[in-house]
C-alpha positions as CSV (number, residue, x, y, z in Angstrom):
1,M,69.8,162.2,94.4
2,N,67.6,161.3,97.4
3,Q,68.6,159.0,100.2
4,N,66.5,156.1,99.1
5,K,68.0,156.0,95.6
6,L,71.5,156.2,97.1
7,V,70.8,153.3,99.4
8,G,69.4,151.3,96.5
9,I,72.5,151.9,94.4
10,V,74.8,150.9,97.3
11,A,72.8,147.7,97.8
12,V,73.0,146.7,94.1
13,L,76.8,147.5,94.0
14,S,77.3,145.4,97.2
15,L,75.4,142.5,95.6
16,I,77.5,142.6,92.5
17,L,80.7,142.8,94.5
18,G,79.6,139.9,96.6
19,I,78.8,137.7,93.6
20,Y,82.2,138.7,92.0
21,L,84.1,137.8,95.2
22,A,82.2,134.5,95.6
23,I,83.1,133.4,92.0
24,T,86.7,134.6,92.3
25,I,87.5,133.2,95.7
26,A,85.4,130.0,95.5
27,P,84.7,129.3,91.8
28,P,82.0,126.8,91.0
29,S,84.5,124.1,90.0
30,S,85.8,123.9,93.6
31,M,82.4,122.6,94.5
32,E,82.6,119.6,92.2
33,K,82.9,116.1,93.5
34,P,86.4,114.6,93.9
35,L,87.5,112.8,90.8
36,S,87.3,109.5,92.7
37,E,83.5,110.1,93.1
38,Q,83.0,111.1,89.5
39,T,84.2,107.8,88.0
40,Q,81.7,104.9,87.8
41,H,83.9,101.8,87.5
42,M,87.5,102.4,88.5
43,S,88.5,101.0,91.8
44,W,90.4,103.8,93.6
45,Y,92.9,103.1,96.3
46,P,92.2,104.9,99.6
47,Q,95.4,106.9,99.0
48,A,97.7,107.3,96.1
49,R,100.6,104.9,96.2
50,A,104.2,105.9,95.5
51,L,105.9,103.4,93.2
52,A,109.1,101.7,94.3
53,D,112.2,103.1,92.7
54,F,113.1,101.2,89.6
55,E,115.4,101.1,86.6
56,L,114.2,99.1,83.7
57,T,115.0,98.8,80.0
58,S,112.4,99.8,77.5
59,H,111.5,98.1,74.2
60,T,113.6,100.8,72.5
61,N,116.6,99.8,74.6
62,E,116.5,102.9,76.7
63,K,116.6,103.2,80.5
64,M,113.3,103.7,82.1
65,T,112.7,105.1,85.6
66,K,109.9,106.7,87.6
67,S,110.5,110.0,86.0
68,D,109.2,108.6,82.7
69,L,105.8,108.2,84.2
70,K,105.4,111.8,85.3
71,G,103.4,114.3,83.4
72,S,101.1,111.7,81.9
73,W,98.1,109.5,82.8
74,T,99.4,105.9,82.4
75,L,97.4,102.7,82.0
76,A,99.7,99.9,83.0
77,F,99.4,96.2,82.5
78,V,101.7,93.5,84.0
79,G,102.3,90.4,81.8
80,Y,104.7,88.7,79.4
81,T,105.0,88.2,75.7
82,F,104.7,84.4,75.9
83,C,101.3,84.7,77.7
84,P,98.8,82.6,75.8
85,D,95.6,84.5,76.4
86,I,95.1,87.4,78.9
87,C,98.0,89.6,77.8
88,P,97.5,89.6,74.0
89,V,93.7,89.9,74.4
90,T,94.0,92.8,76.8
91,L,96.5,94.7,74.7
92,A,94.4,94.1,71.6
93,E,91.3,95.4,73.3
94,V,93.1,98.5,74.7
95,N,94.3,99.2,71.2
96,K,90.8,99.2,69.9
97,I,89.7,101.9,72.2
98,Y,93.0,103.8,72.3
99,P,92.0,106.3,69.5
100,E,88.8,107.1,71.3
101,L,90.7,107.7,74.5
102,Q,93.2,109.9,72.8
103,E,90.4,112.1,71.6
104,N,89.9,113.2,75.2
105,V,93.5,114.2,75.8
106,T,93.9,117.9,76.5
107,S,97.0,119.1,78.3
108,T,97.9,115.8,80.0
109,P,99.0,113.0,77.7
110,L,97.9,109.3,78.0
111,Q,100.3,106.4,77.7
112,I,99.9,102.7,77.7
113,W,102.6,100.7,79.5
114,F,103.1,97.0,79.2
115,L,105.4,95.7,82.0
116,S,107.0,92.3,81.3
117,V,107.7,90.2,84.3
118,D,109.5,87.6,82.3
119,P,113.0,89.0,81.7
120,K,114.5,85.7,80.8
121,R,112.6,85.4,77.5
122,D,111.4,88.9,76.9
123,T,114.5,90.5,75.4
124,V,114.5,94.1,74.1
125,E,114.1,92.8,70.6
126,R,111.1,90.6,71.4
127,L,109.5,93.3,73.5
128,N,109.9,95.7,70.6
129,E,108.4,93.4,68.1
130,Y,105.5,92.5,70.5
131,V,104.4,95.9,71.4
132,N,104.7,97.3,67.9
133,Y,102.4,94.5,66.7
134,F,99.7,96.1,68.9
135,N,100.5,99.8,68.7
136,P,103.9,101.6,68.1
137,D,102.7,104.3,70.6
138,F,102.6,101.8,73.4
139,L,105.5,101.5,75.9
140,A,107.0,98.2,77.0
141,S,109.8,97.5,79.4
142,T,111.3,94.9,81.7
143,G,114.1,94.4,84.1
144,S,115.7,92.1,86.6
145,H,113.4,90.4,89.2
146,D,115.0,92.5,92.0
147,Q,113.6,95.6,90.2
148,L,110.3,94.0,89.2
149,F,109.1,92.4,92.4
150,P,109.0,95.5,94.5
151,L,107.7,97.6,91.6
152,V,104.8,95.2,90.9
153,R,104.0,95.0,94.6
154,S,103.9,98.8,94.9
155,M,101.4,98.8,92.0
156,G,99.1,96.6,94.1
157,M,99.8,93.7,91.7
158,M,101.6,90.4,91.8
159,Y,103.3,87.8,89.7
160,S,105.1,84.4,90.2
161,M,106.6,81.7,88.1
162,S,104.2,78.8,88.1
163,E,106.8,76.3,87.3
164,S,110.6,75.9,86.7
165,T,112.0,78.2,84.1
166,D,114.1,75.3,82.9
167,N,111.0,74.3,81.0
168,P,111.1,76.5,77.9
169,N,107.3,76.8,77.8
170,Y,106.9,77.8,81.5
171,L,103.9,80.0,82.4
172,V,103.9,83.1,84.6
173,D,101.0,83.8,87.0
174,H,100.2,87.5,87.1
175,S,97.5,90.0,88.0
176,A,95.2,91.0,85.2
177,S,94.0,94.4,86.3
178,I,94.8,97.6,84.4
179,V,96.6,99.9,86.8
180,V,96.1,103.7,86.7
181,I,99.1,105.9,87.4
182,N,98.5,109.7,87.7
183,P,100.6,112.5,86.3
184,D,102.6,112.6,89.6
185,G,103.8,109.1,88.9
186,N,101.7,107.6,91.7
187,V,99.3,104.6,91.5
188,V,95.7,105.7,92.3
189,G,93.6,102.7,91.3
190,R,92.8,100.0,88.8
191,F,90.3,98.5,86.5
192,K,89.7,95.0,87.7
193,P,89.1,92.1,85.4
194,K,85.5,91.1,84.7
195,M,84.8,87.6,86.0
196,E,82.1,85.8,84.0
197,P,81.7,82.1,83.6
198,G,83.3,80.8,80.4
199,Q,84.8,84.2,79.6
200,L,88.5,85.3,79.7
201,A,89.0,87.5,82.8
202,I,90.1,90.8,81.4
203,S,89.2,94.4,82.2
204,D,86.0,95.7,80.6
205,M,86.9,98.2,77.9
206,E,83.5,99.8,78.1
207,E,84.3,100.8,81.7
208,L,87.6,102.3,80.6
209,K,85.8,104.3,77.9
210,V,83.5,105.8,80.5
211,D,86.0,106.6,83.2
212,V,89.4,107.3,81.5
213,P,88.1,110.5,79.7
214,L,87.1,111.9,83.2
215,L,90.7,111.4,84.3
216,L,92.1,113.0,81.1
217,N,89.8,116.0,81.4
218,N,90.9,116.7,85.0
219,G,94.6,116.9,84.4
């Protein structure tokens, strides 16, 4: 074998080795945009937010803590079962797209969480009946206000009693966004309600159908 052929073979082998190392050490996926830049509609917080510690009671009368949010992507909504409009409409709309969202689940599950901020009226029995009306796979929970207030604030949401609870038909003011909690149990963003004249201010389900699959496909 002459010297020119030997040099050529070494050059080809070096090229192959270089390509292999480039793919192994810095695979193409590492060059993809951050997940926050891939979504089109979700409002991301500048940094993931740790939720306040909490101990709630679920609609199945079981204790619920932060650990129950780990290992899944969670879409959370703050409200109450006596809500006349936003809460039932939002849950009904989420239920419509839920099967389609579930089709994108790979290794990381998706859960829907309804957090009631009206513990006086939303008993375990009422929560159980309410959430099962929409979907038995959904999770609902509530707790005392000393648990709820810091938890809702840490989600970037708010709620307040708009009148005395001595009135049996009192209303509760609350945020209408759908909050996104990552598999580490931290809040990363939300889908804000769509504000249109004459329309109920709820999150746009078409936006969720575009962005949530991206979250589910990225673990």
